[in-house]
C-alpha beads as a LAMMPS data file, in Angstrom:
LAMMPS data file: protein, C-alpha beads

253 atoms
252 bonds

1 atom types
1 bond types

-500.0 500.0 xlo xhi
-500.0 500.0 ylo yhi
-500.0 500.0 zlo zhi

Masses

1 110.0

Atoms # bond

1 1 1 157.638 21.484 116.627
2 1 1 159.562 19.058 114.395
3 1 1 162.910 17.683 115.521
4 1 1 166.192 19.330 114.546
5 1 1 168.471 16.933 112.666
6 1 1 172.146 17.630 111.942
7 1 1 173.705 15.851 108.953
8 1 1 177.441 16.019 108.284
9 1 1 178.714 15.556 104.739
10 1 1 175.422 16.818 103.327
11 1 1 176.737 18.228 100.048
12 1 1 176.462 14.993 98.050
13 1 1 175.561 11.314 98.107
14 1 1 173.870 9.853 101.164
15 1 1 173.889 13.123 103.113
16 1 1 172.210 15.050 100.334
17 1 1 169.628 12.308 99.691
18 1 1 168.813 12.148 103.401
19 1 1 168.429 15.933 103.619
20 1 1 165.892 15.877 100.787
21 1 1 163.973 12.971 102.315
22 1 1 163.772 14.582 105.757
23 1 1 162.905 18.031 104.377
24 1 1 159.847 16.474 102.728
25 1 1 158.698 15.395 106.201
26 1 1 159.104 18.867 107.675
27 1 1 162.150 18.215 109.844
28 1 1 164.330 21.213 110.677
29 1 1 167.788 20.602 109.278
30 1 1 171.344 21.657 110.015
31 1 1 173.449 20.670 107.012
32 1 1 177.233 20.714 107.117
33 1 1 179.903 20.178 104.500
34 1 1 183.113 21.550 103.026
35 1 1 181.623 23.065 99.858
36 1 1 179.739 26.280 100.537
37 1 1 178.293 26.541 97.030
38 1 1 176.805 23.047 97.283
39 1 1 175.358 23.795 100.717
40 1 1 173.763 27.000 99.422
41 1 1 172.379 25.234 96.363
42 1 1 170.871 22.448 98.486
43 1 1 169.390 24.896 100.988
44 1 1 167.752 26.902 98.200
45 1 1 166.369 23.698 96.661
46 1 1 164.858 22.548 99.978
47 1 1 163.373 25.996 100.620
48 1 1 161.839 26.143 97.137
49 1 1 160.525 22.570 97.049
50 1 1 159.447 22.000 100.657
51 1 1 159.595 25.390 102.433
52 1 1 162.050 23.625 104.742
53 1 1 163.740 25.242 107.728
54 1 1 167.429 24.802 106.985
55 1 1 170.662 26.112 108.509
56 1 1 173.926 25.419 106.680
57 1 1 177.385 25.350 108.275
58 1 1 180.514 25.168 106.139
59 1 1 183.444 23.430 107.812
60 1 1 185.709 20.402 107.509
61 1 1 185.101 17.846 110.272
62 1 1 188.875 17.286 110.379
63 1 1 189.383 20.811 111.695
64 1 1 188.862 20.557 115.459
65 1 1 188.782 24.329 116.020
66 1 1 186.198 24.884 113.268
67 1 1 183.965 22.086 114.538
68 1 1 183.809 23.383 118.101
69 1 1 183.748 27.083 117.209
70 1 1 181.002 26.826 114.608
71 1 1 178.810 24.295 116.414
72 1 1 179.382 26.206 119.639
73 1 1 177.898 29.329 118.061
74 1 1 174.526 27.779 117.234
75 1 1 171.657 29.800 118.670
76 1 1 169.889 28.347 121.693
77 1 1 167.011 27.270 119.456
78 1 1 169.176 25.504 116.852
79 1 1 171.438 23.898 119.466
80 1 1 168.602 21.610 120.582
81 1 1 169.575 18.861 118.167
82 1 1 167.504 15.692 118.434
83 1 1 169.328 13.580 115.856
84 1 1 172.968 13.676 114.750
85 1 1 173.831 11.796 111.564
86 1 1 177.616 11.339 111.364
87 1 1 177.722 10.847 107.622
88 1 1 180.949 12.629 106.618
89 1 1 183.531 10.091 105.543
90 1 1 185.650 8.951 102.628
91 1 1 188.068 6.457 101.181
92 1 1 191.379 7.654 99.714
93 1 1 193.365 5.264 97.587
94 1 1 193.194 1.494 97.161
95 1 1 196.697 0.142 97.559
96 1 1 198.508 -2.567 99.493
97 1 1 199.787 -1.370 102.859
98 1 1 203.407 -1.075 101.666
99 1 1 202.377 1.301 98.856
100 1 1 199.848 3.418 100.734
101 1 1 200.307 7.183 100.892
102 1 1 200.655 8.716 104.345
103 1 1 198.510 11.644 103.189
104 1 1 195.683 9.233 102.262
105 1 1 195.939 7.463 105.613
106 1 1 195.841 10.725 107.539
107 1 1 192.900 12.037 105.516
108 1 1 190.852 8.894 106.223
109 1 1 191.739 8.699 109.914
110 1 1 191.154 12.420 110.436
111 1 1 187.791 12.382 108.637
112 1 1 186.288 8.992 109.420
113 1 1 187.389 8.669 113.041
114 1 1 188.528 11.982 114.502
115 1 1 185.924 14.024 112.602
116 1 1 183.128 11.793 113.878
117 1 1 184.476 12.168 117.413
118 1 1 184.802 15.956 117.203
119 1 1 181.238 16.488 115.975
120 1 1 179.825 13.998 118.480
121 1 1 181.745 15.623 121.332
122 1 1 180.292 19.013 120.361
123 1 1 176.691 17.770 120.196
124 1 1 176.417 15.189 123.007
125 1 1 176.355 17.632 125.987
126 1 1 173.099 19.227 124.805
127 1 1 171.548 15.781 124.302
128 1 1 172.581 14.783 127.825
129 1 1 171.015 17.991 129.132
130 1 1 167.792 17.175 127.249
131 1 1 167.790 13.575 128.501
132 1 1 167.236 12.247 124.994
133 1 1 168.722 12.150 121.524
134 1 1 169.765 9.869 118.706
135 1 1 173.203 9.497 117.096
136 1 1 173.419 7.612 113.811
137 1 1 176.879 6.729 112.519
138 1 1 177.300 5.895 108.847
139 1 1 179.709 2.979 108.869
140 1 1 180.368 0.436 106.139
141 1 1 180.527 -3.265 105.439
142 1 1 184.268 -2.494 105.651
143 1 1 183.688 -1.983 109.372
144 1 1 183.162 -5.688 109.906
145 1 1 185.005 -7.172 106.918
146 1 1 188.500 -6.292 105.761
147 1 1 189.338 -6.654 102.077
148 1 1 192.618 -6.630 100.106
149 1 1 194.095 -3.136 99.655
150 1 1 191.434 -1.691 101.953
151 1 1 193.738 -1.751 105.007
152 1 1 193.480 1.760 106.504
153 1 1 190.000 2.538 105.177
154 1 1 188.726 -0.728 106.677
155 1 1 190.531 0.083 109.928
156 1 1 188.771 3.443 110.162
157 1 1 185.376 1.844 109.600
158 1 1 186.184 -0.866 112.166
159 1 1 186.848 2.060 114.503
160 1 1 183.428 3.528 113.683
161 1 1 181.847 0.162 114.500
162 1 1 183.676 -0.013 117.836
163 1 1 182.916 3.616 118.669
164 1 1 179.243 3.027 117.951
165 1 1 179.180 0.146 120.434
166 1 1 181.042 2.182 123.043
167 1 1 178.876 5.281 122.564
168 1 1 175.748 3.156 122.943
169 1 1 177.019 1.754 126.240
170 1 1 178.128 5.123 127.622
171 1 1 175.094 7.153 126.562
172 1 1 172.225 4.765 127.310
173 1 1 171.972 6.147 130.862
174 1 1 171.079 9.551 129.372
175 1 1 168.282 8.296 127.137
176 1 1 170.398 8.693 123.986
177 1 1 170.029 6.081 121.255
178 1 1 173.074 5.195 119.153
179 1 1 172.677 3.452 115.808
180 1 1 174.864 2.459 112.904
181 1 1 174.155 1.768 109.263
182 1 1 176.649 -0.351 107.323
183 1 1 176.193 -0.023 103.548
184 1 1 177.769 -2.227 100.928
185 1 1 178.368 -0.901 97.418
186 1 1 176.637 2.462 96.961
187 1 1 177.013 4.433 93.722
188 1 1 177.880 7.921 95.022
189 1 1 181.030 10.066 94.811
190 1 1 182.718 7.427 97.015
191 1 1 184.771 5.697 94.304
192 1 1 185.445 8.930 92.423
193 1 1 186.968 10.378 95.597
194 1 1 188.858 7.140 96.354
195 1 1 190.452 7.208 92.908
196 1 1 191.216 10.958 92.981
197 1 1 188.753 11.899 90.246
198 1 1 189.537 8.990 87.865
199 1 1 185.990 8.563 86.499
200 1 1 186.822 5.518 84.361
201 1 1 188.285 3.578 87.274
202 1 1 185.415 4.628 89.544
203 1 1 182.842 3.489 86.980
204 1 1 184.325 -0.021 86.848
205 1 1 183.593 -0.557 90.554
206 1 1 179.873 -0.763 89.763
207 1 1 179.993 -2.506 86.380
208 1 1 177.939 -5.658 85.845
209 1 1 175.498 -5.229 88.733
210 1 1 173.064 -2.722 90.168
211 1 1 174.600 -1.017 93.201
212 1 1 172.681 0.723 95.941
213 1 1 171.700 4.338 95.458
214 1 1 172.147 7.098 98.011
215 1 1 168.361 7.175 98.320
216 1 1 168.334 3.537 99.482
217 1 1 170.546 4.412 102.455
218 1 1 168.556 7.573 103.141
219 1 1 165.406 5.430 103.273
220 1 1 166.998 3.119 105.864
221 1 1 168.231 6.030 108.015
222 1 1 164.769 7.582 107.803
223 1 1 163.381 4.315 109.194
224 1 1 165.843 4.489 112.101
225 1 1 164.893 8.086 112.879
226 1 1 161.166 7.451 112.747
227 1 1 161.160 4.250 114.790
228 1 1 159.125 4.512 118.028
229 1 1 160.909 6.019 121.026
230 1 1 161.294 2.622 122.704
231 1 1 162.918 1.112 119.595
232 1 1 166.572 1.482 118.629
233 1 1 167.582 0.031 115.272
234 1 1 171.072 -0.531 116.621
235 1 1 172.911 -1.813 113.541
236 1 1 171.675 -2.264 109.995
237 1 1 173.669 -3.699 107.120
238 1 1 172.268 -2.964 103.685
239 1 1 173.689 -4.541 100.512
240 1 1 172.751 -4.592 96.852
241 1 1 171.114 -7.911 96.063
242 1 1 174.112 -8.799 93.869
243 1 1 176.549 -8.460 96.787
244 1 1 177.149 -11.270 99.287
245 1 1 180.144 -9.842 101.160
246 1 1 182.811 -7.169 100.911
247 1 1 184.636 -9.285 98.339
248 1 1 181.868 -11.265 96.595
249 1 1 179.672 -9.550 94.033
250 1 1 177.796 -11.351 91.250
251 1 1 178.483 -9.433 88.046
252 1 1 176.864 -10.008 84.656
253 1 1 179.402 -9.833 81.872

Bonds

1 1 1 2
2 1 2 3
3 1 3 4
4 1 4 5
5 1 5 6
6 1 6 7
7 1 7 8
8 1 8 9
9 1 9 10
10 1 10 11
11 1 11 12
12 1 12 13
13 1 13 14
14 1 14 15
15 1 15 16
16 1 16 17
17 1 17 18
18 1 18 19
19 1 19 20
20 1 20 21
21 1 21 22
22 1 22 23
23 1 23 24
24 1 24 25
25 1 25 26
26 1 26 27
27 1 27 28
28 1 28 29
29 1 29 30
30 1 30 31
31 1 31 32
32 1 32 33
33 1 33 34
34 1 34 35
35 1 35 36
36 1 36 37
37 1 37 38
38 1 38 39
39 1 39 40
40 1 40 41
41 1 41 42
42 1 42 43
43 1 43 44
44 1 44 45
45 1 45 46
46 1 46 47
47 1 47 48
48 1 48 49
49 1 49 50
50 1 50 51
51 1 51 52
52 1 52 53
53 1 53 54
54 1 54 55
55 1 55 56
56 1 56 57
57 1 57 58
58 1 58 59
59 1 59 60
60 1 60 61
61 1 61 62
62 1 62 63
63 1 63 64
64 1 64 65
65 1 65 66
66 1 66 67
67 1 67 68
68 1 68 69
69 1 69 70
70 1 70 71
71 1 71 72
72 1 72 73
73 1 73 74
74 1 74 75
75 1 75 76
76 1 76 77
77 1 77 78
78 1 78 79
79 1 79 80
80 1 80 81
81 1 81 82
82 1 82 83
83 1 83 84
84 1 84 85
85 1 85 86
86 1 86 87
87 1 87 88
88 1 88 89
89 1 89 90
90 1 90 91
91 1 91 92
92 1 92 93
93 1 93 94
94 1 94 95
95 1 95 96
96 1 96 97
97 1 97 98
98 1 98 99
99 1 99 100
100 1 100 101
101 1 101 102
102 1 102 103
103 1 103 104
104 1 104 105
105 1 105 106
106 1 106 107
107 1 107 108
108 1 108 109
109 1 109 110
110 1 110 111
111 1 111 112
112 1 112 113
113 1 113 114
114 1 114 115
115 1 115 116
116 1 116 117
117 1 117 118
118 1 118 119
119 1 119 120
120 1 120 121
121 1 121 122
122 1 122 123
123 1 123 124
124 1 124 125
125 1 125 126
126 1 126 127
127 1 127 128
128 1 128 129
129 1 129 130
130 1 130 131
131 1 131 132
132 1 132 133
133 1 133 134
134 1 134 135
135 1 135 136
136 1 136 137
137 1 137 138
138 1 138 139
139 1 139 140
140 1 140 141
141 1 141 142
142 1 142 143
143 1 143 144
144 1 144 145
145 1 145 146
146 1 146 147
147 1 147 148
148 1 148 149
149 1 149 150
150 1 150 151
151 1 151 152
152 1 152 153
153 1 153 154
154 1 154 155
155 1 155 156
156 1 156 157
157 1 157 158
158 1 158 159
159 1 159 160
160 1 160 161
161 1 161 162
162 1 162 163
163 1 163 164
164 1 164 165
165 1 165 166
166 1 166 167
167 1 167 168
168 1 168 169
169 1 169 170
170 1 170 171
171 1 171 172
172 1 172 173
173 1 173 174
174 1 174 175
175 1 175 176
176 1 176 177
177 1 177 178
178 1 178 179
179 1 179 180
180 1 180 181
181 1 181 182
182 1 182 183
183 1 183 184
184 1 184 185
185 1 185 186
186 1 186 187
187 1 187 188
188 1 188 189
189 1 189 190
190 1 190 191
191 1 191 192
192 1 192 193
193 1 193 194
194 1 194 195
195 1 195 196
196 1 196 197
197 1 197 198
198 1 198 199
199 1 199 200
200 1 200 201
201 1 201 202
202 1 202 203
203 1 203 204
204 1 204 205
205 1 205 206
206 1 206 207
207 1 207 208
208 1 208 209
209 1 209 210
210 1 210 211
211 1 211 212
212 1 212 213
213 1 213 214
214 1 214 215
215 1 215 216
216 1 216 217
217 1 217 218
218 1 218 219
219 1 219 220
220 1 220 221
221 1 221 222
222 1 222 223
223 1 223 224
224 1 224 225
225 1 225 226
226 1 226 227
227 1 227 228
228 1 228 229
229 1 229 230
230 1 230 231
231 1 231 232
232 1 232 233
233 1 233 234
234 1 234 235
235 1 235 236
236 1 236 237
237 1 237 238
238 1 238 239
239 1 239 240
240 1 240 241
241 1 241 242
242 1 242 243
243 1 243 244
244 1 244 245
245 1 245 246
246 1 246 247
247 1 247 248
248 1 248 249
249 1 249 250
250 1 250 251
251 1 251 252
252 1 252 253
């Protein structure tokens, strides 16, 4: 029987692209997100196109009670999760530290750090019981490079990087692999969310070069998942060819 893979933030972008890619391979999927209509639409698409086995769970990873209540109610069969992809995350605002909004800071910390911890905490015990598992955290180039006005977002992704290292150390004794993927510029809802729906401003982020697509990151995560049991792709940075660092991108004008 194919592995069960849980993907957080599956309603768009990388999470959605990964769900489609894994459904094609016959994996059994648990897809979570905040938008029920998008979850239902994706589930119906995967059923129609690939006859995939899919369970959807609608909750916000920031809500501790929802995370533990909903994941705690999985049936015995669906609780045997082999791979957890901590994909839910966001950036809110792009301002110097003195002008940042407390609400933006709290949203990023609660989603990118605490949300990842809540979901992991709910899933890890079953992996320990099974003596195997794989946790893949979706980080960012911002997790190893800080850029102007990125202050709190970069701090949250630095936290994801550090948590990945710590989780790998703590869980290796239980046969659990821990990996991290660190994308550069990816054209998803990321910038639209960061700029609170300002489509014009979001579009300018990717002007003059070809950014990564969600499918590019899904392809890399797929490679991590399908690596042999004795192989752990521990950390993978993936950039568009026009990007050299968090702050250097070659744009054609």
